[in-house]
C-alpha positions in Angstrom: 0.0 0.0 0.0 1.5 3.3 -1.1 0.7 6.8 0.1 2.0 10.3 -0.7 2.3 13.5 1.3 0.6 12.0 4.4 1.9 11.7 7.9 5.0 13.1 9.6 7.7 12.0 12.1 8.5 14.3 14.9 11.9 13.7 16.5 12.0 15.2 20.1 14.9 16.1 22.4 13.4 16.1 26.0 14.7 17.8 29.1 16.7 15.4 31.2 14.6 12.5 32.5 11.4 13.6 30.8 11.2 11.3 27.8 8.8 8.9 29.4 6.3 11.7 30.2 6.4 12.9 26.6 6.0 9.3 25.3 2.9 8.8 27.5 1.3 12.1 26.4 1.2 11.0 22.8 -0.8 7.9 23.6 -3.9 10.1 24.1 -3.7 11.8 20.7 -6.2 10.5 18.1 -3.8 11.2 15.2 -0.8 9.4 16.6 0.3 6.2 14.8 3.0 5.3 17.3 5.6 6.7 19.6 9.0 5.5 20.8 11.6 6.3 23.5 15.2 6.1 22.1 18.7 6.3 23.4 21.0 8.6 21.5 20.6 12.0 19.9 16.8 12.0 20.1 14.8 10.9 23.1 11.4 10.4 21.5 9.9 9.8 18.0 6.2 10.4 17.4 4.6 9.4 14.1 1.5 11.5 13.4 -1.2 11.4 10.8 -1.0 14.7 8.9 -2.5 15.4 5.5 -0.7 18.7 5.2 2.0 21.0 6.7 -0.6 22.9 8.6 -1.4 19.9 10.7 2.3 19.2 11.3 2.8 22.8 12.3 -0.1 22.7 14.8 1.2 19.4 16.3 4.8 20.7 16.6 3.6 24.0 18.1 1.7 22.0 20.8 4.7 19.8 21.4 7.1 22.7 21.7 4.9 24.2 24.4 5.3 21.2 26.6 7.6 21.9 29.6 9.4 18.5 29.0 10.6 19.4 25.5 13.9 21.1 24.6 13.6 21.0 20.7 12.2 19.1 17.8 12.9 18.1 14.2 9.9 17.4 11.8 10.0 15.1 8.8 6.9 15.1 6.5 6.5 11.9 4.6 6.8 12.6 0.8 6.3 9.0 -0.4 5.5 6.0 1.8 4.6 2.3 1.6 3.4 -0.3 4.0 3.4 -4.1 3.4 0.6 -6.4 4.6 2.0 -6.7 8.1 1.2 -4.5 11.1 4.2 -3.1 13.1 3.0 -4.5 16.4 2.7 -8.1 15.1 6.4 -8.9 15.6 8.0 -8.6 19.0 11.2 -6.9 17.9 11.8 -4.0 15.6 13.7 -0.8 15.0 13.6 2.4 12.9 16.4 2.8 10.4 17.4 6.1 8.8 19.0 5.9 5.3 21.1 8.3 3.3 20.8 7.4 -0.4 23.5 7.7 -3.1 20.8 7.7 -5.8 17.3 9.1 -5.3 14.6 6.5 -4.8 16.9 3.5 -4.8 16.0 2.7 -1.2 12.2 2.6 -2.0 12.7 0.3 -5.0 14.8 -2.2 -3.1 13.2 -2.2 0.3 9.7 -2.8 -1.0 10.9 -6.3 -1.9 11.9 -7.1 1.8 9.1 -8.7 3.7 10.8 -7.8 7.0 10.5 -4.0 6.4 7.0 -3.2 7.5 7.0 0.3 6.1 9.3 2.7 4.5 9.1 6.5 3.8 10.9 9.1 1.9 11.6 12.0 4.3 13.3 15.1 2.9 16.0 16.4 5.1 19.3 15.2 6.7 18.2 11.6 6.0 16.5 10.5 2.8 14.5 7.5 4.0 13.1 5.9 7.1 11.9 2.3 7.5 10.7 -0.1 10.2 12.6 -3.4 10.4 10.8 -6.2 12.1 11.8 -9.6 13.5 10.6 -12.5 15.5 13.4 -11.7 17.9 16.4 -9.3 18.1 18.6 -11.7 16.3 16.4 -11.4 13.3 16.6 -7.6 13.5 20.4 -7.7 13.8 20.6 -10.0 10.8 18.5 -7.6 8.7 20.6 -4.6 9.8 23.7 -6.5 8.8 22.1 -7.2 5.4 21.3 -3.5 5.0 24.9 -2.5 5.8 26.0 -4.5 2.7 24.1 -2.0 0.5 25.4 1.3 -0.8 23.7 3.4 2.0 24.7 5.1 5.2 22.3 4.0 7.9 21.5 4.8 11.5 19.4 2.5 13.6 17.0 4.2 16.0 16.5 1.2 18.4 13.6 1.9 20.8 13.8 1.4 24.5 10.0 1.6 24.6 7.4 1.3 21.8 3.8 2.1 21.6 1.7 1.5 18.5 -1.9 2.8 18.2 -3.5 -0.4 17.1 -6.7 1.4 16.1 -4.8 2.2 12.9 -5.6 -1.3 11.7 -9.1 0.0 11.1 -8.1 3.6 10.2 -5.3 3.1 7.7 -5.5 5.0 4.4 -6.6 2.1 2.1 
């Protein structure tokens, strides 16, 4: 299933020790697809349903007003696809950011991988973002090793905590 210009990822840097509070706040939003707590440069990722930049702007404005937030980085999805799986069906998974050498090579190749639940073109520092799934973490590590043999620079955003809004099974943009 493909989509275009719909949804956005918000990367959030929290104030020290506040990531869990931010992560929980998103679980009450109707337009949230999922949210994750991460180690590393960003503390939380939120994936929101947004049909336009105005919706992204309104969501980011709300997030930036939260006391727990230091700063954000927004990534509107230009092109996206989802396979027949749902992200929460496998017990292990991670987001992977890609830098492409040639435009759209990631989309063309990763659509063939049944272990990439979804992938999106996100203009900005990184070109592409995908969810790698596995029956266990060994599966995920194997898939990451396979990706590293390609001609891409990657960065795995391995969640400490994941929350998927499973109501999207009925609300997805078919």
